[in-house]
C-alpha positions as CSV (number, residue, x, y, z in Angstrom):
1,X,0.0,0.0,0.0
2,X,1.4,3.4,-1.0
3,X,1.5,5.9,1.8
4,X,-0.1,9.3,1.5
5,X,1.1,12.2,3.7
6,X,-0.9,14.4,6.1
7,X,0.9,17.6,6.9
8,X,0.4,19.3,10.3
9,X,2.5,22.3,11.2
10,X,6.1,21.1,10.5
11,X,5.4,17.4,10.9
12,X,4.5,14.8,8.3
13,X,2.2,11.9,9.2
14,X,1.8,9.0,6.8
15,X,-1.6,7.3,6.6
16,X,-1.7,4.1,8.5
17,X,-0.5,1.0,6.5
18,X,-2.1,-2.3,7.4
19,X,-0.2,-5.6,7.6
20,X,-2.0,-8.8,8.3
21,X,-0.9,-10.6,11.5
22,X,0.5,-14.1,11.0
23,X,-1.7,-16.5,13.0
24,X,-0.2,-19.8,11.8
25,X,1.5,-20.4,15.1
26,X,-0.8,-18.6,17.5
27,X,-4.4,-17.7,16.9
28,X,-5.4,-14.4,18.4
29,X,-8.6,-14.3,20.4
30,X,-8.5,-10.7,21.6
31,X,-6.4,-7.5,21.2
32,X,-3.1,-7.5,23.1
33,X,-2.9,-5.9,26.6
34,X,0.6,-4.7,26.1
35,X,2.7,-3.6,23.0
36,X,6.4,-2.8,23.2
37,X,9.1,-2.0,20.6
38,X,12.1,-4.4,20.6
39,X,13.8,-2.8,17.6
40,X,12.7,-0.8,14.5
41,X,10.9,-3.8,12.9
42,X,10.0,-6.1,15.8
43,X,7.4,-5.6,18.6
44,X,6.4,-7.8,21.5
45,X,2.8,-8.3,22.5
46,X,0.8,-10.1,25.3
47,X,-1.9,-12.3,23.7
48,X,-4.9,-13.4,25.7
49,X,-2.9,-13.1,29.0
50,X,-1.2,-16.4,28.1
51,X,1.6,-15.7,25.6
52,X,4.2,-13.1,24.9
53,X,4.8,-13.0,21.1
54,X,7.3,-11.3,18.8
55,X,6.1,-9.9,15.5
56,X,7.6,-8.2,12.5
57,X,5.3,-5.2,12.0
58,X,6.3,-4.9,8.3
59,X,5.6,-8.5,7.3
60,X,3.2,-9.5,10.1
61,X,5.3,-12.7,10.8
62,X,5.1,-14.3,14.2
63,X,8.8,-14.6,15.1
64,X,8.7,-16.3,18.5
65,X,6.4,-17.0,21.5
66,X,6.7,-17.4,25.2
67,X,3.9,-19.6,26.6
68,X,2.7,-20.8,30.0
69,X,1.3,-24.1,28.7
70,X,4.1,-26.4,29.7
71,X,5.0,-24.9,33.1
72,X,4.6,-27.1,36.2
73,X,3.2,-24.4,38.5
74,X,2.4,-26.9,41.3
75,X,6.1,-27.8,41.6
76,X,7.2,-24.2,41.2
77,X,4.8,-23.0,44.0
78,X,6.0,-25.8,46.4
79,X,9.6,-25.0,45.8
80,X,9.2,-21.3,46.4
81,X,6.2,-20.0,48.3
82,X,5.5,-23.2,50.3
83,X,9.2,-23.5,51.2
84,X,9.4,-19.9,52.4
85,X,6.3,-20.0,54.5
86,X,6.6,-23.7,55.7
87,X,4.8,-24.1,59.0
88,X,2.9,-20.8,58.6
89,X,0.9,-21.3,55.4
90,X,-0.2,-24.2,53.2
91,X,-0.4,-23.6,49.4
92,X,-2.5,-25.8,47.3
93,X,-2.4,-25.3,43.5
94,X,-5.3,-27.1,41.7
95,X,-4.8,-27.0,38.0
96,X,-8.3,-28.4,37.3
97,X,-9.9,-25.6,39.4
98,X,-8.0,-22.7,37.8
99,X,-8.7,-24.1,34.3
100,X,-12.3,-23.1,34.6
101,X,-11.6,-19.4,35.3
102,X,-11.8,-18.2,31.8
103,X,-8.1,-18.6,31.4
104,X,-7.2,-16.2,34.2
105,X,-6.0,-18.8,36.7
106,X,-2.6,-18.5,35.1
107,X,-1.8,-15.3,33.3
108,X,0.9,-13.2,31.9
109,X,0.0,-9.6,33.0
110,X,3.1,-7.5,31.9
111,X,6.6,-7.8,30.7
112,X,9.7,-5.6,30.4
113,X,12.4,-5.8,27.8
114,X,15.8,-4.4,28.6
115,X,19.5,-5.3,27.9
116,X,18.4,-8.2,25.5
117,X,16.3,-9.8,28.3
118,X,12.6,-10.2,28.9
119,X,11.2,-10.0,32.5
120,X,7.8,-11.5,32.3
121,X,5.4,-11.2,35.2
122,X,3.3,-14.4,35.7
123,X,0.5,-14.6,38.2
124,X,-1.0,-18.0,39.3
125,X,-4.1,-18.6,41.5
126,X,-3.4,-20.8,44.5
127,X,-5.4,-21.8,47.5
128,X,-3.8,-20.6,50.7
129,X,-4.5,-21.7,54.3
130,X,-3.0,-19.4,57.0
131,X,-2.1,-22.0,59.6
132,X,0.1,-20.0,61.9
133,X,0.7,-16.7,60.0
134,X,-0.2,-14.3,62.8
135,X,-0.3,-11.2,60.6
136,X,-2.7,-12.7,58.1
137,X,-4.8,-14.5,60.7
138,X,-5.3,-11.2,62.5
139,X,-6.6,-9.6,59.3
140,X,-9.0,-12.5,58.7
141,X,-10.3,-12.3,62.3
142,X,-11.1,-8.6,61.8
143,X,-13.1,-9.3,58.7
144,X,-16.8,-8.5,59.5
145,X,-18.2,-11.3,57.3
146,X,-15.9,-13.9,59.0
147,X,-16.9,-12.5,62.4
148,X,-20.6,-13.1,61.6
149,X,-19.9,-16.5,60.2
150,X,-18.1,-17.6,63.4
151,X,-21.1,-16.6,65.5
152,X,-23.1,-19.5,63.9
153,X,-20.3,-22.0,63.4
154,X,-18.1,-23.6,66.1
155,X,-15.1,-24.3,63.8
156,X,-14.1,-22.2,60.9
157,X,-11.3,-23.1,58.6
158,X,-10.7,-20.2,56.2
159,X,-8.9,-20.8,53.0
160,X,-8.1,-18.0,50.6
161,X,-7.7,-18.2,46.8
162,X,-5.1,-15.6,45.8
163,X,-2.5,-14.9,43.1
164,X,1.2,-15.8,43.7
165,X,3.5,-13.9,41.4
166,X,6.8,-14.7,39.6
167,X,9.2,-13.0,37.3
168,X,10.3,-15.3,34.4
169,X,13.6,-14.1,33.0
170,X,14.5,-15.1,29.4
171,X,16.9,-14.1,26.7
172,X,15.6,-12.3,23.5
173,X,14.6,-15.6,22.0
174,X,12.5,-16.6,25.1
175,X,15.0,-19.2,26.4
176,X,14.3,-19.4,30.1
177,X,17.2,-18.2,32.4
178,X,15.7,-17.7,35.8
179,X,12.4,-17.7,37.7
180,X,12.1,-15.2,40.6
181,X,9.3,-15.6,43.2
182,X,7.8,-12.3,44.2
183,X,7.1,-12.3,47.9
184,X,5.2,-9.4,49.5
185,X,7.7,-7.5,51.7
186,X,6.9,-6.8,55.4
187,X,6.9,-3.1,54.7
188,X,3.9,-3.5,52.5
189,X,2.0,-5.7,54.9
190,X,2.7,-3.4,57.8
191,X,1.4,-0.4,55.9
192,X,-1.5,-2.0,54.1
193,X,-0.1,-1.9,50.6
194,X,-0.2,-4.5,47.8
195,X,1.9,-4.4,44.6
196,X,-0.1,-4.6,41.4
197,X,2.6,-6.1,39.1
198,X,0.4,-6.4,36.1
199,X,-0.2,-2.6,36.1
200,X,3.5,-1.5,36.1
201,X,6.9,-2.8,37.2
202,X,10.5,-2.2,36.3
203,X,13.6,-4.2,37.0
204,X,16.8,-2.3,37.6
205,X,19.5,-4.8,38.8
206,X,18.3,-6.1,42.2
207,X,15.7,-3.3,42.4
208,X,12.1,-4.0,41.4
209,X,10.0,-0.9,41.0
210,X,6.3,-1.6,41.5
211,X,2.9,0.1,41.4
212,X,0.9,0.0,44.7
213,X,-2.7,-0.3,45.9
214,X,-3.9,0.6,49.4
215,X,-5.7,-2.3,50.9
216,X,-7.1,-1.2,54.3
217,X,-9.6,1.5,53.1
218,X,-12.1,1.9,50.3
219,X,-10.4,3.4,47.2
220,X,-12.7,6.4,47.1
221,X,-11.8,7.3,50.7
222,X,-8.0,7.0,50.2
223,X,-7.8,8.9,47.0
224,X,-10.3,11.7,47.8
225,X,-8.1,12.7,50.8
226,X,-5.2,13.6,48.4
227,X,-3.0,12.6,51.4
228,X,0.7,12.9,50.7
229,X,1.3,10.0,53.0
230,X,-0.3,7.7,50.5
231,X,2.3,6.2,48.2
232,X,1.8,4.9,44.6
233,X,5.1,3.3,43.9
234,X,7.9,1.5,45.8
235,X,11.2,-0.4,45.2
236,X,11.6,-4.0,46.3
237,X,15.1,-5.3,46.7
238,X,15.0,-8.8,45.2
239,X,18.0,-9.9,47.4
240,X,17.0,-8.3,50.7
241,X,13.3,-7.4,51.2
242,X,14.2,-5.4,54.3
243,X,15.7,-2.8,51.9
244,X,12.2,-2.2,50.3
245,X,11.2,1.4,50.4
246,X,8.4,3.7,49.1
247,X,9.1,6.2,46.3
248,X,6.4,8.4,44.8
249,X,3.5,10.0,46.6
250,X,1.2,13.0,45.7
251,X,4.1,15.4,46.0
252,X,5.5,13.9,42.8
253,X,2.6,12.4,40.9
254,X,-1.0,13.7,41.1
255,X,-3.8,11.2,41.4
256,X,-6.5,13.6,42.6
257,X,-9.8,13.1,40.9
258,X,-9.0,9.5,39.8
259,X,-11.9,7.1,40.1
260,X,-11.3,3.4,40.9
261,X,-11.6,2.6,37.3
262,X,-9.1,5.4,36.4
263,X,-6.6,4.2,39.0
264,X,-6.6,0.6,37.8
265,X,-7.5,1.1,34.2
266,X,-5.6,4.1,32.9
267,X,-2.3,3.7,31.1
268,X,0.5,3.3,33.7
269,X,4.2,2.7,33.0
270,X,7.7,2.9,34.3
271,X,9.9,4.2,31.4
272,X,13.7,4.5,31.2
273,X,15.0,7.4,29.3
274,X,18.7,8.0,29.2
275,X,19.2,6.1,32.5
276,X,16.6,8.3,34.2
277,X,13.6,6.2,35.3
278,X,10.3,7.9,34.7
279,X,6.8,7.0,35.9
280,X,3.6,7.7,34.0
281,X,0.0,7.5,35.4
282,X,-2.1,8.4,32.4
283,X,-2.0,12.1,33.0
284,X,1.5,13.0,34.3
285,X,5.1,11.9,33.8
286,X,7.7,12.4,36.5
287,X,11.2,11.2,37.4
288,X,11.2,8.5,40.0
289,X,14.4,9.5,41.8
290,X,13.9,13.2,42.0
291,X,10.1,13.5,41.6
292,X,10.7,16.2,39.0
293,X,7.7,16.7,36.6
294,X,8.5,15.9,33.0
295,X,4.9,16.5,31.9
296,X,2.0,18.0,34.0
297,X,-1.7,17.2,33.9
298,X,-2.1,21.0,33.8
299,X,-1.4,20.6,30.0
300,X,-4.5,18.4,29.7
301,X,-8.3,19.0,30.0
302,X,-10.0,17.4,33.0
303,X,-11.4,14.6,30.9
304,X,-8.3,14.1,28.8
305,X,-6.0,11.1,29.2
306,X,-2.7,9.8,27.6
307,X,-2.5,6.2,26.4
308,X,1.1,6.2,25.1
309,X,4.0,8.6,24.6
310,X,7.7,9.0,23.5
311,X,10.0,11.5,25.1
312,X,12.4,13.2,22.7
313,X,14.8,15.0,25.0
314,X,17.1,16.2,22.2
315,X,14.3,18.2,20.5
316,X,12.4,18.9,23.7
317,X,9.3,17.2,22.5
318,X,6.8,14.6,23.8
319,X,4.9,12.7,21.1
320,X,1.8,11.1,22.5
321,X,-1.6,9.6,21.8
322,X,-4.4,11.0,24.0
323,X,-8.1,10.7,24.2
324,X,-11.1,12.4,25.9
325,X,-13.8,10.7,27.9
326,X,-17.3,12.1,28.5
327,X,-19.8,11.2,31.2
328,X,-22.4,8.7,29.9
329,X,-26.0,10.1,29.8
330,X,-27.6,6.9,31.0
331,X,-24.9,4.9,32.8
332,X,-25.6,1.4,34.3
333,X,-25.2,1.0,38.0
334,X,-21.8,-0.7,37.4
335,X,-20.6,2.1,35.2
336,X,-21.8,4.8,37.7
337,X,-20.1,3.0,40.6
338,X,-16.8,2.7,38.8
339,X,-17.1,6.1,37.0
340,X,-16.7,4.5,33.6
341,X,-17.1,7.1,30.8
342,X,-17.5,7.1,27.0
343,X,-14.6,7.7,24.6
344,X,-15.0,10.9,22.7
345,X,-11.9,12.1,20.9
346,X,-8.5,10.5,20.1
347,X,-5.5,12.1,18.5
348,X,-1.8,12.2,18.0
349,X,-0.3,15.3,19.7
350,X,3.2,16.8,20.2
351,X,4.1,18.9,23.2
352,X,7.0,21.3,23.2
353,X,8.6,20.9,26.7
354,X,10.8,23.9,26.3
355,X,8.1,26.4,25.5
356,X,5.4,24.4,27.3
357,X,2.9,24.4,24.5
358,X,1.1,22.1,22.1
359,X,2.5,22.4,18.5
360,X,0.9,19.5,16.6
361,X,-2.4,17.7,16.6
362,X,-3.8,15.0,14.3
363,X,-7.1,13.4,15.0
364,X,-7.6,9.6,14.9
365,X,-10.7,7.7,13.9
366,X,-12.6,6.3,16.9
367,X,-12.6,2.8,15.4
368,X,-9.1,2.0,16.9
369,X,-8.3,-0.3,19.8
370,X,-5.9,0.3,22.7
371,X,-3.1,0.0,23.3
372,X,-1.0,2.3,21.1
373,X,2.7,2.2,20.9
374,X,4.5,5.5,20.3
375,X,8.2,5.3,19.2
376,X,10.7,7.8,18.0
377,X,9.4,7.7,14.4
378,X,6.1,5.8,14.3
379,X,2.9,5.0,16.0
380,X,1.8,1.3,16.1
381,X,-1.6,-0.2,17.0
382,X,-3.7,-3.3,16.0
383,X,-7.0,-3.5,14.2
384,X,-9.2,-6.3,12.9
385,X,-11.9,-7.3,10.5
386,X,-14.1,-10.4,10.7
387,X,-11.3,-12.7,9.7
388,X,-8.0,-11.2,10.7
389,X,-5.9,-8.9,12.9
390,X,-3.7,-6.2,11.3
391,X,-0.7,-4.1,12.4
392,X,-1.2,-0.5,11.6
393,X,1.8,1.8,11.5
394,X,1.7,5.6,11.2
395,X,5.2,6.9,10.4
396,X,5.9,10.5,11.3
397,X,8.9,12.9,10.9
398,X,9.7,16.6,11.4
399,X,10.4,18.6,8.3
400,X,13.9,20.0,7.9
């Protein structure tokens, strides 16, 4: 397909070229939940929460796949979580039980590619009995539903079904090198936080940067306070969990006005740019170490969100795909409770970080599907018809 050019200010945007996705090795059943650039022609995508796949965006060819199918999770859990908590907890992985959970009993939620390695977060549902874990037993005994249940039953044996998490480390061809169990550090337990690995994580040597959720209060209560003591990210030391520490709070990254759906559904990412780790929450970008703002939500409308971006430090530009959401006129009870809005406008925009102004805007058709991937010279996303999926690539460049 020959590419036409759409000119906006001093940037050229080629019309999207569609390339059919090769499904000879892996049949796609839904749009990917993550899309990342490996090099100029190869991208990695998570398919159906089960497989991380490599594709050539110019030919559509499926180059390689990482799958959960042949992993013995029962043995893995016994050798890691059961061994660590022996005498305190009992883990029971039932493959037959998790098989009936719409494929979500074992899932690949997120991955990171850096230094020719993949770090793939895998979550597995396991039944847990807290035999002599005093901290967890105390939490269960304070649960109002369990209290009421104990009033009518002499003996109560509480078993919880929860996810245990692992990092699978592979080379760039998906050859397995290491499996790292992700235990919840005491700092999180003592302060009522839980890491949501499938939302955002970043491995930097022995440091694992994670995204947090407060667990002891309703979300609406915690976030409406705009309390600077509430943290959103932390660093887990993979060799010494006592070195775990919190990083970003409201002083650095603004979550005010986020609904529960916004907090767990908006685009969120750790992003390394020239050895400076950035964090993005759907509206703002800041440096993790210093808390310095790279992009402020003041540059967006109240109902405007960013899905993907690329920081060009040399030219002092941020290229991004953003969209607007409007309140639904007749929301369902579920939509009203979780503040789920309707998609209104989507576009490619370029922000001048030196002069703090928008310089380019190109509207996108509302027939697209998230996620987008913005790179230094193109914007990539997937589309489909009744038979096939397609890679769409919009190339862009600045005129000399």
